[in-house]
Every structure is written in structure tokens, then in C-alpha cells.
Steps between C-alpha positions, in 0.01 A plus 500: 500500500849537636774616260677164498181316404424760234851455352461122493162521330635746243803280429276198454260692276783641288656153470173347384440778247850458354452123466160544336643754255767247403273193485161650412209609717328162469798307641493370857839557663571303815522653845864391508578686174330815629663500843845427352460788255391723788781368720269430792463196723234234453328602823499865394287410201253303712489773762329718238343269241362150466549474123651670196147595389446680830829686451401599145160622616669710770773638272268603217205578726707745703611670177141528380378642831788752502398607149135533599594720796726716281223552245253603770744766624517682166329834444357442152424213266790614281734487802369151578577387147856637505554347846376165368753486218786626717419231757485228235835619363658488847355154576506356150641161604200435722256616233672280239441201726143616565402525132648155439279333761208283389173691492362289785788572738380656831741795461337592168163505675642710786637754252169518316310551826726791600471666159122455503485669843695798368284528186177482701632762746566740211240430232132432448298420190376798303126544521462456124716187485313177435802292606479363857766626743651154554556467124656847483731427792604164358577662164713771661687249718567256215606784267740622769643150540558471124660845498734400786612195302587729208678746730721228649618418149580867426596625844815681387352650184290772665486699822224419750345839414489410129350161581239669720406714200465189281287333766277805525450517123441127452303407810397776740393768252247275328371360830464848645327645196257215427424274792650611833502813707713583801346470846735751662639842425802330346502537126685391194746729331576514133816306410819650639323763707460545871272718698664830595 
């Protein structure tokens, strides 16, 4: 994508996010409202998108795919967790819109699919676990979603490192000790500690 097109798409995405934060994630702003907020021409919008829903899917979907790539680049599970909460903090407006979407929205499904891919890449069911892998993955994904909702409400109360420690204690530690085991040489670290 050329830089001019990328700028236009970003302006449109940012405009839509700001409108949705003001009006609520379930509102349906018009194309005119979005393009006026973005200060782009009518044809510029249609050069990139056919609807506001398509713009929303692109704006949030791009954010989710960027996050997924960032998490895959981390050295350890602890680093992934800290990177997750730093990323959410830096892109909190988009995540606030995301968590406000109806459960059936296609972007919610896209996010879940990406998180499931990451979980399946990293974890497998423990041999002694009687819980099927799909149930384990769903539990971890849904717990993470609920934790993100909490984090967005307390985003300035704790550092991303502290929040990563909370997440480890509440979600990952139990999963790792009882039902899941890592597939790779990456491993969990006790709260607040990194591998030397």
C-alpha cells in the first residue's frame, strides 16, 4: 500500500474509533460523519471501503493482527504477556471499541481466532487432563477477554509488568499447573521475573 493510501485508511479508522467511543460501539455512524471527521473526500472513502462495517473490520482487524505478530516475536511467555498489556495500553481506544462490540460481531470472531491460533501454537493439553483441548483453549481465551475488560477499566492504576504478574497468577499459573503444558521451549516465569 502506498503511503498516501495508508494515511487515508489510518485517518478513516481513527475517525471511526473516535466516533464510536463518543456514541458507543453499537452505534452505526454514517459514512459522511466518518469521512468528515477524518477530513477526507467522499471518493477517498469509497476508494478503500464499501461500508462503515468494512472500515471497522479493517481498523480493528489490523490492530489485532499487529498484536498477534508482536506476541509471536517475543522470547518467553512472560515477555508475551507484558507485550500484550503494553500494546493494549498504547491502543486502548481501539480495544475499548472492541470490547463494546456485540458478541456476534465479525471482529470479535477474528480476534478470538487469532488468540486461539497463538494458544494452540504454544500449549497442549496435559496428558493427565480429562478436559478436551478445545474446552481448555476456549476457557483461556474467554478468561483473557474478561481480564482485558478489567484492564481497560484500570489501565492507569498499574504498570503493564504488574498487570502481567496479575494475569500470570490468575490465569496462566493455574492453566499451566493443572491442564496445559507448553509445546515449545518457551516457559512461564514466576511473577515479576524474567529469564536471565
